[in-house]
C-alpha positions, 0 to 999 in steps of 0.5 A: 279890673284894669287900672286898679288891680295893678295898684293892688299888685304893686301896693300889696306886693305880697308875692314871694320872690322867685326861688330861682333868685336865691337858689344854690348853684347846684339847684340851677342846672338840676332844676331843683329850684322848681320843686316848691312850685311843683309841690304847691301845684301838687297840693292845690290848684295854682292861681294868680296869687301863687305867681312869684315876683318876676326876676329882675332881668325879665321886668317889662320896664327894664326890657322896654327901656333897653329896647326903646333906647336901641330903637332910638339909636337905630332911628338916628343911624338910619337918618344918617344913611337915609334908610328906613329903620328896622326893629331887627337890629335893636332886637339883635343888640338886646340879646346878642351876648346871651344868645352867643353863649347859648350858641356856643353851648349848643355847638359843643353839644351838637357838633362834638358830643353827639357825633362822638356818641355815634362813633362809640356806638359803632365801636361798641357794636363791633366789640360786642359782636366779636367777643372773642377778639375783644376784652369784656372790659373794653366792651363795658368801657364803650358802653359806659362811654355811650351812657356818659355821652347821654348824661352829658347831653341831658345835662346841657340841652335842658339848661340850654332850652330854658335859657333860649326860652327865656330869651324869647320871653325877653323879646316878647316882653320888650316888643310888647312894652315898646308897642305900648310906649309907641301907642302913648306917643302916636298922633291921633291921626295915626288911628285913622290908618291903624285900628285897635284890632291891628294893635292887638294883633301886634301884641298877641301875634306879632310880638309872640313870633319873636319868642321862638327865634332864640330857640331855633336860630342857632340850629340854622348854622349849627345844622350846617356844621353838623352836616359837615362833621357827620358827613366826614365820619360817614365818608370815612366809613361808607365812602362815596355812598354816604354822599347820596344820603347826605345830599338827600338830607341837604336837598330837604333844606332846599325844600324847607326854604321853598316851604319857608318862603311859602309860609312867609307869604301865607303868614302875611295874608293870615295876619292881614285877615286876622287883623280884619276879623279882630277889628270887627270882633272888637267893634261888636263887643264894644257896641253889642248893646246897640247891635242887639237893639238894631237887630244887626247881629246877623249882618256882623255875624256874616261879616266875621264869617267872611273874614274867618273863612279867608283867614282859615284859607291861609291858616289851613295852608300854613298848617299843612306846611307845618305838618309837612315839617313834622311828618318829615321826621318820620321818614327822612332819616329812614330814606337817607339810611335806605339810600346810603345802604342801597348805594353801598350794596350796589357798589359791591360792599357788604353791610355790617351791623356796626356800620349799619347802625352807626349810620342809623345813629348818625342820621338820627342825629341829623334828623333831630337837627336838620330834619326837625330843628333846622327847618323849624328855624328857617320857618320861624325866621321866614314867618318873623319877617312879616311881623318884623316889618309890621312892628317896624312900620308901626314904630315908624308912625308919626309921634306927637311933638312935645312943645317946649314949656315956655312962660308967657303972659297969656296961657294959650296963644295961637297964631295963624294956625292951620290944620289939615287932614289930607286935603280937608281943612279942619282949622283955618287961620286961627288967631287966639290969645287966652289970658291967665285966670280967665274963663273962656267959652268956645261955641259954634254949630255941630262940626264947626271945629270945636273939638279939633281946636281942643285937640290942636291945643292938646297937641293931639293934632299936627299944625299944617302951619302957624304957631301954638304955645301953651304956657302951663300944665293942662288938665282935660275932660273929653266930650266922651267921658273916659271911664275905666274899670275901677272904683269911682274914687280911682276914676277921679284921683287917677294918677294923683295922690289922695288929698282928702280936702281937695277930693271933698271940694271937687266932689261937691263942686262937680255935684257928685255928693248925692251920687256917692251917697246912693252908690252901694259902696259910695266912692269905692263902688266899682264901675264896669268897663266904659262906665257900664253901671253909670248914667251919661250924666254920672260919666260926664261928672266923674270925667269932669271931677278927674280933670278938676281934681288935678291941680293944673294951670289950664283946664279944658272942658269939652262940653261937660254940661250937655249931659247934666240937667239945668240945676246941676249944670248951674251948680257946676258952673257956679261952684266949679268953673266960677269958684273952685277954678276962679284963679285958673284958666278955663277953656269951656266948649259949650252949647248953653247960651245961658252961661255965656253972659258969665264968662270972660270971653267967647270964641265963636267958631264956624267951618273951622274959622274964628268968626267972632271973639270977645265978651258977650255984650261986645258980641251982641253989640256987633249983632252976633246972633247966638240963637242962630249960631246955636239954634235956640240955645236958651232951652234948659236941660234936664237929663237927670231930674233929681229931687231937691237934695235938701229933701233927699237928705244931707249926708256930708261928703266926709261921711261918704269918703271916710266911712269904711265900706266893703270894697267889691271885686270885679268878676274874676275870670272863670277857669276850670281846674284839674285834668282837661276833661275827656269830653273836651277832646271828644268835642274837639275831634268831633266838632268838624266831622264824624268820629269815624274820621278820627278813627281813620286818622289814627289808623293811618298813623298806626300803619305808618308807624308799623311800617317805620318800625318794620323798616328798622327791624328789617335792617337788623334782620338783614345784617344778622343774616349776613353775620350768621352765614351758616344759617339755613335762611337765605334771601337774594339781595334784590328781594331784600331791596324790594322789601326795604323799598316797599317799607320805606315808600309805605312810611312816606305815603301813609305818613303824609296821608295821616298828616294831611287828614289830621290837619284838615280835621283840626281846621274843620274843628277850629272853624266849628269852635269859632263859629259856636263861640262867636254865635254864643257870645253874640247871643248871650245876655248883656250881663256877660259884657258888663261882668267881663271886660273886653280884654277877657272876651277878646283874648278868647278870639285872639290868643286862644283861637290862635293856639287852636288854629296854629299850634294845636294841630302841630302839637297833636301831630307831634304827640301822636308821632312821638307816642307811636315811635315810643311804643314802636321802640319798646316793642322792638326792644322787647322782641329782641330781648324780653329781659328789657321788659322789666326795666321798661315796666319800671320805667312806665310806672315811674314815668306815669307818676312823674307825669301826673306830678308834672301835669298837676302843676303844668295845667294850672300854670298854663291856665294862670298864664292865659288869665294873666294875659287877658288884662294886658289886652283889656288895658291896651283897649282902655288906654287907646280909648282914654289916650287924649285924657292920659296925655293931657294929664301927662300920665303916660309914665303912670299908665306905662308902669301899670301896663308893665306891672300887668306884663310882669305878672304874665311874664312871671307865670310864663317863666314858671311854666317854662321852668317846670317844663324844662325841669320835667324834661331834665328829670325824665331824661335822667331816669331814661339814662338809667333805663338805657344803661340797664337795657344796654348792659342787660344786652351785653351781659346776655350771650346774644352776639348778633350785631344787628340786635345789639345795634337796633336795641342801642339805637332804639333805647337812645332814641327813647332818651330824647323822645320819651321826655319829649312825648310826655311834655308834648302830651302836656303841651297838648293838654295845655293847648287844649285848655284853649279849646276848653276856654273856647268851649266855655264861651260856646256854651254861654247862657243865651237870650231866651227864644221861647217864642211860639208865634211869628207876628204878621209882617205889618206888626205892630200896626198901631203901636199900643204898649202895655206893661203888666206887673213888670219887675226886673232885677240884675243878678241878685241885686235889688229890684230895678223895676218893681211892679210897673203897670202902664198903658201907652196908647197908639201914637202916644208921645211919652216923656220918661223922667226920673233921677239917676238909677230910677229905672228909666233905661231898665224900662227900655231894656225890658221893652227890647228884652235885653234883660229878663223880667217878670210880668208881661209887655204886650205890643198891639195885643201880642206878648213880646216874650212870645215873639222872636227877638229878631222880629221884636227888635227889628220892629222898634227903632231907637236913637241911643244916647251914645251914637255908635258908628261901626267901621265900614262904609256909610251905606253899611252903617245906614243899611247893612242889609242893602234893603234901600235904594240910593235915592232913599238913602240920600233922601234920608240923609238930606232930611237929617242934614247929613247929605252935604257931609256925606257927599263931600266924602271921597266915595259918597255912600261907599266912603269908609268911615274910620273905627269909632266914627272918627270921620264925623263929630259926635253930633253928626254921628247922632244924626246918622243914628237918626237916619237909621231910625227914619229908614226903618219907619217903625211904629215905635221909636225910643229916644234914650237921652238921644240929645245928651251930647249934641249942640242945640242946633242938632238937638232941635234938628232931631226934635223936628225930625221926630215930630215930622217923621214919627207923628203917626208913631208911638214915641218914648223919650227918656228926658234929656231936656224938659223942653223936649218932652213938655209937649208930650202926650204924657209924662212918666215919672219913675222913682225907685223902679216904680211909676210915681206919676203918669199923665199929661204934663199940664195935669202933673203941673197942677199937683203942688206936691207932684214930683214933676212939678218939683222938677220944673220949679227947680228951674229958673223962673223964666224957663219954668214959666215957659214950660208951663205955658207950653204944657198948657197950650198943648193941653188946650189944643188936645182938649179942643181937638177932642171936643 
């Protein structure tokens, strides 16, 4: 759950404190504080319940407050200097002191201790290779010095790495919190330029870029110092020859800079393309039901494929750049050694074992810093420029201005208010005074500016000129009800405390009593995302109840009565607006003329201007024609045609609110446990190519490593020959140089070839995995989207896919390189001294079990980190959708606290993961130090005095010190990254909508539109039957109105018709069983106008005709028929004008007209209206009804009743209750049944309206009967 789970997180607070918080001093540098985590992970699979409380310094609220304060200082500073504020300075100030301390530690490590160890290695080789001239004790002393340096390095590097990782974590958390705070302050107009996909990218990708900066930034300057220090030592030993090798290393810094600049440009393109892909993906997930009913999956699939191809084009280039960085470490050290030795020899000098392997050890240090960390630091800095600019630009967006609270006699005062969007006038010269304790109605035709007026009053729109004053607190119910994933009760009380008496009054006043009685868990029933389990009327009343529950001075309701029937609407008007809120100021947007006589004042809007204002009688006397304004607004509504509650039972609200119920849980995210299965690896590597390609890649890496190890051994062989001049083996110097050159060139060629081939293989796999997952998600049944909130699904397409695209190829590359390097080092040591195999075997056994111990916890924590990330994304989406409601409730701090709680949970999981990773590295290095000490002293005790053997063994064993723990951690990282592959594969194998068709219908099918429901039964999951043995025959061209109470099964019947849900029985259309028809053919042959109009971002043309099947003339003619031609032609580019995300360019009524135009274009024989006029004004309602009667007269039309007057002239009325057909006949026939349900519905209306409906039914019946005669 999104909103309620945080409540649980805060209130339960049973999470244990982090062991690091109260750890003993000795436990911190030795990482013993992580033992409880490891032990728990060894015993069982870790879950969210095992996550500790976050440390105080890592809480999102604290970090967000600090960064927000620093950002404000930056803004004020830049105002004085008249420059654009950048997030760079605030981020630096946030962590500068801690970062400085870590930099000092790293400088001591890299500039002092490591070079010192290299000097000691040279002394040790010199002493050991001439035992007669040096005391044995001195040799052992040098050996102990080398070992002590290794121990010091291990004791410093891992605490350092933990510290910088945690600094990166702080930056990520602080940026995410700052972005969320900015969302809460953004003007609504900003969302026309910034879509939610871009905001998600800011959180998932851009903020994450700053995580790596503290880890690598110090190497960018320490690398330079290290080059100077090591360069001095090398010059003392090799003279001018050392400059050639040093210059080669430095030249690579230039190469890195060029590659880093290229990476920056590539990153910019990648982010832009990722934004577009995520925007479209998000829209698909939100509008998937409409998408399926329209049969538009292929269009959006192609659209995503285009964006994905463009994204991968730049991602592939970025991957190659990263791969080059990784492959350089294979040969740059060896080439530098080669160049230096070659120059040294050609200048007439002799190479000894001591200076050769001291040279190797020095360049090994430079490889770690200059070849690996320095370019990585440059690359990270380069890549962070674009995210920094994007975040800074987002934070510079205009914010809402909070008007000061003033106390006036009137509640709301507008004086000469003008509002513009670009060059379009939205409100013009608005002058309104709304007094206190008055009920004021705002009326007007569709698109006249009613919602814009509300947004202006709520401060959601900036005034171009004029003044607006709101005196008192405001509560608001939006036109599109905002329902979040939580209980019904939580949706009502929202950020307020539970007041039982107030709650009961509100539930009664908002006509929710019966609904709570019928819900399976009453007011503790969990509603799905966007209220997926609620009807339109229930959403409207819950949204209304939330606004009424808050004790405010002013209540603003944007058309809350459109989605409820006349009886419920009258009840709400009388009991809520006129009674419960009688002492409050109420501003009611409405289309119902019948209520206007009872309000204190009416404001008439047209084209953004107030055309009339006053009481009903006054306006009538001034010849204001409300019927003309609202177009026959006297019609009564009947959305949820429920039986009389007195007949249905009289359970009190007391019993519904206070009785104990089992609170249901939302569906938890499915996660696998244990080791990542080998099938996951197999599927990943075979997803994009044949298995032989993987074998070829492995062969390239093996050959490269054999050549690399061969070049290392050749140096030892060379210096040993030089030392043993009395041996019979001799070789001319040119031969030595040719062989050595060949080996080095082979390493370069095969190393680069292996990298390019591997990254290309990974990109092909990534493409295949995304396509499979996207196809699977798009083809899955609707229950997937009902049981999983959007953030959970989007996380697969954002964070998991980012890991697969960008991180996994590099991790695999490094794992293979380091693994083969480790194997090569062990083989070389065994060749030189077979006794080293004994400690090697012991080390392998110990490290194997240490690895198992680590991976058991690491995998679990990585999965937990991923699953705790999903709610963060879902919460952002929910916030954006309900932003105006949140701000009107002044609940920004409440939702911010909950978002920070989500962040804290994820932060704690991340901290635990990093801590265990560094602990494993430290403990592995400690064991490696013991192993290295054993190997070195075994070699020194041995009588082998060849300096080459000693030097090679020492260098290879010390190389293992860094490599061994890193290769195991990299393997763990690969497993952790493979969990993203695992999660993507999970979504790539979802249950699919059945396609067991056996026939392809003729192109003109259905020709007549006859529909037969034969024994239709339907259930969702394991719940009770929603439809129970439905048997119906709907004749060709028949117009059928479908009515029934909420939950009766009306929409489920339509779902069955579209095969959105599986059912038993059969539905035949023109004699063909729909189960035998391909879904694409079935759905494309049935038109629908949904209750909630869904508009996708893109052009008007694509929203009408995504497959480009119709000419411009036909499109314009259709728009003219639905009276949308003027609205579209006024847009800058007509049909090619881009509609903003969510269709914000149009009012809700206009969006519904676009849906009507879609249905008219398809010209199908069957049309479904699913409460299509629930949220539109009477004029739009009448327009839709006329268009349906005119353009679909020769079609079969199924109308889920929104208003009884819209179905009273139907050929038949279908009354459904409890999933069964209760009545099915002509409305006049049904009205003759005194005990009939339909008659009871009509009788519940006021006498005038009921009589009107009876007359229409009788007249229509008489006309039809006379025609038959």
